[in-house]
N, C-alpha and C positions, 0 to 999 in steps of 0.2 A: 308473394302471391296475394291476389284478392280472393278472399274465402268467405263464403256464406255458410253459417251453421244453422240449418233449418231444424228447429226443435231445441230450444234452449232450456231444457229441464236440467236435471242434475248432470248427466253425462255431456250433453251439448254445451252447457256452461263451463264445465271442467275443461273440455278439449278446446273450446273456443277461447276461453280465458288464457290458457297456456299458449295457444298458437298466437295470440295477440301480443305476447311478450317478445316475439321475434321482430327485430327492427325493420325487416323488409316485408312484413305481412300487413295487409289491411283486412281486418276481420270484422264481420258483422254477425251478431246473434239475431235470429229471427224467431219470434214466438208470439202467440196470441195472448199470453198472460200479461195484461197491462201493467199490474203493479210491479211485477218482476222487471219488465223492460224499462219502466219509468225510473225505478230505483237505480238500475245499471246506468242509465243515461245521466242521471243527476248526481249520483254518489260513487259510481263505479261498481264493479263486481267484487265482492269479498269472498275469497277462497280460503277456507280453513284447511291448511295442509294436513297431511296424514301425521305430521308431528304435533299438530294442534296449534300451529301458529297462523294468525290471520294475515292474508296477503291481499292487498288492494290492487285490482287490475283494471286498467282502462280499456274498454272495448266498445265498439259501436253496437247499438242495439235498436231494433225496430219491431213493430208488430206487422208491418207491411213489407213483403219481400220486394215490391217494386221500388221502394225507397233505396234499396241497395244499388239497383241499377241507376237510379236518378242521381246518386251521389258518388260518382266515380266510374260508372260504366259496368260492363258485364264482369262476371267473376270467373276465375280460373278453375275453382273447385267449390263444389257444394258438399258439405258433410250433412248427412241426414241422420238425425237422432230422435225422430219421433217414434211413438208406439207403432207397432206393426200394422194396426188397423188404419193408420193415417198415412201409410207409406206412399200410396198412389197419389194422394193429394199433395204430399210434400214433393214428390217427383215432378209433378206438374208445376209447382212453384219454382223448383230448381230450374226447370227447362226455360222458364221465362227470363231468367237472369244469368244463364250460363253462356259463356263465350262459345263460339262454334267448335273450338277444340277443347272445351272445358270438360272436366271429369266430375262424376258424382261418386262419393265414397260413403258406403254404409258400414257402420260398426254396430248395427242394431242387434238386439236379442232375437232368437228364434230363426226359423228358416222361411224362405219365400220372399224376403225383402228384395234381394238382388233381382229376382225375376220381375217383381212388380215395378221396380225402377227401370229395368231394361225395356219394358213395354212402352215406356214414355220416352226415354232418351237414347235407346239402342244399346245392345249388348256390349259393344266395343268401348262404351264410355262409362261403364260401371266398374268401380274398384270395390271389391268386397273384402271385409276384414273382420277380425275378432280381437277383442281386448279383454285383459284381465283387470283393468282399472275399474274402480267402483266409486260412486259418488252419491250423495243424498242432498236434497234441498232442505235448508234450514229455515228459509223464509225468503221473501222477495229480495233479490240481489245478494243472497247468501247461500253458498254451496260448500259442503264438506267433502274433501277428498278422502274417501273411506278406505281405499285399498289400491295398491300398485301391482304392477306385473307387466308382462310383455304384451305388445300389440303386434299382430301379424296382418299383412296386406297381401292380396293376391291380384296380379295384373290380369285384365280381361283377355289379353292376347300376348304372345311372346314379344311382339313389337313394342308393346306398351311398358315392358319391364323397366327400361331406363327412367321413364317418367315416374313410375311408381317408386323406384328406388330413390329418386330425388325427393319425393314426398316423405318417404321413410326417414331420410337423412334430416329433412327439415323438422319432422316430429321429434327426432332424437335430440336436436339442438334445443328444444324447449322442455326437455325432460320426459318425453314419451318414448321409452325404449321400444323400437320398432324394427321388425324384420320382414323381408319380402320372401314369400314362398309361393310355389306354383299351384299347389293343391291344398285347399282349405278344408276339405270335407271332414277329415279326421278331427280337426280342431273345432269345427262348427258342431259336429255331433257330440264331441266331448263336452262342450259348453251346454249344448241342448240337454244332454242327459242330466247334468247338474241342475239345470233349471226345472226339468221334469220332476226331479226328486224333491225339490225345495219349494218352488214358488206356489203351486196350487195348494199344497198342504198347509203352508204357513198362512195363506190367505183364508182358507176354510177354518182352520183352528184359531186364527188370529193370534199368532205367537211369533216371537223373534226366531231367527234361524236356529239358534242354538238349542231351543227347546226340543227340536226334532231328535236330538242326540240323547236326550235324558230319559226317555220313556220307552219301554219295550214296544208298546203299541204304535208309537210314532216311528220307531225304527223299522217295524214290520211294514208300515204303510209306505215308507220310503223305499224299502226293498221291493215291494210289489210294483210300484210305479217304475222304478229303475230297471228291474228285470225285464219288464215288457219292452221298454225302450231299447235295451241292449239286444233283445231278440230281433227287433226290427233292424237295428244297425248291423247286426251280424248278417242278416239276410241281404242287406244292401252291399255287403262286402266292406263295411267300414272297419278299419283296424283302430280300435280305441287305444289311447296312449297309457292306459292303466289296466292292471290285471284284475283288480277287484273293484268293479264299478260302484257297488253299494257302499263299500268302505270309503272309497274316494269321495262320494257325495256326502256321506256323513262327516268326513273330515272337513270338507268345504263348509258345511253347515256349522261345525264347531268353530272353525277359524273365523267365520263371519257371524259368530253367535249373537252379537248385539245388534245386528242389522235387521231392519224390516225389509223383506223382499219387495221388489217393485210391484208384484201382484197384490200383496197385502196392502200396500199403500193405495193402489187403485181401488180395492174393495172398500177400504176405510173412507176414501173420498167419494165413493159412489160413482166412479168413472169406469169406462170399459177397460178390460184387461187384454193381455196378449195371449190368452189361453189358446187361441186357434193356431198361433205360430209356435207354440211350445208343446204342451200335451196333445193338442189337436193334430200336430204333425205325426206323432206316434200313432194315433188312431187312424188317420187317413192312410198312412203308408202301410200300417198293419192290415187294413181292409184290402188294399191293393195287392199285398203279398200273401194274403191268406193267413196272417198271423193274428191270433186273438189278443186283444188288448183291453179286457173288460175293466180293469182298475183305472186305466187312464181315461177310458170312455166315461166312467162314473165321475172322475175328477172334472172332466170337461163339463158334464151336465150340471154338477154342483156349482161350479164357478159361474156358468151361464145363468143358473138359478139365482145366485147372489147378485149378479148384474141386473137381472130383470126385476128383482124385488127390492132394489136399493132404497126406494122411497117408502117402503113399508116396514123398514127395520125397527124392531123393538130395542131401544137403547138403554132404558132405565135399569138401574141395579136394584134388586129386591133388598128390603131393609135388614134381613138377617139370613144367616146360613145355618140350617139345623145341624146339630151335632150328630155325626154318624156313629151308631152303636156297633 
């Protein structure tokens, strides 16, 4: 397959790099980060595996999506891995280089990305998925594979299932364990609720995931965010795959204890976050269903406040810390 990965951050580079190891694939990474793309073009993509071993991968890379079309023609599949606020723009880029029967695959965080892509390329051409893999950027051209797990894909129509199963098989051949299922809503909300309980809080507190499990006040905040999200999911008829959602979220935070959440990374960089596609979904759906979500509403406001005041941040450390009597 000819594949374009639009958004070559941590996850895009991980998936794109692994897909490029398949001998029959022609993979292009597309991203505006000039230093990252230049390093990949000149030196290759260095993937630190989850065992800690460096793996040098050769993959095409560009900052201009039109270069993909100009060097080999249109693509069979576009993988979109951008932040949710950039999804519509990425979909338009994909549409310019996608073959007439090509598909767009989204494995992004949050909800609403499939709908944004479908507005550009049409419902029948969007494959939605969810993955448990994790990755982090170590620097230009360097990515760490931070966690593994299953990936699930859902075909847009029953007729498209054979094509999606072929994609899943190709993913499996490069080490991405993938299954095809018809209804993703349970898995999407399952992952959303984990993100609801971890991302905004770690970004506001500026802590690694595991810190949320070590303090009573942090566990209480996780519980408030998660309980509101579960109430909304229940009202939507979503059957979650775990009996104790708060315990599940805290377990995920503990297992990924050394990780910085993507939202924390965005706040530290002073870049926009995906708050609207995560906690914001809980607030909007709660409003629509008449379910109060005051804690998630507060988290959304706080994150948006951090975004708005990024250039005003006080960063210096005071020279001493008084002894508490």
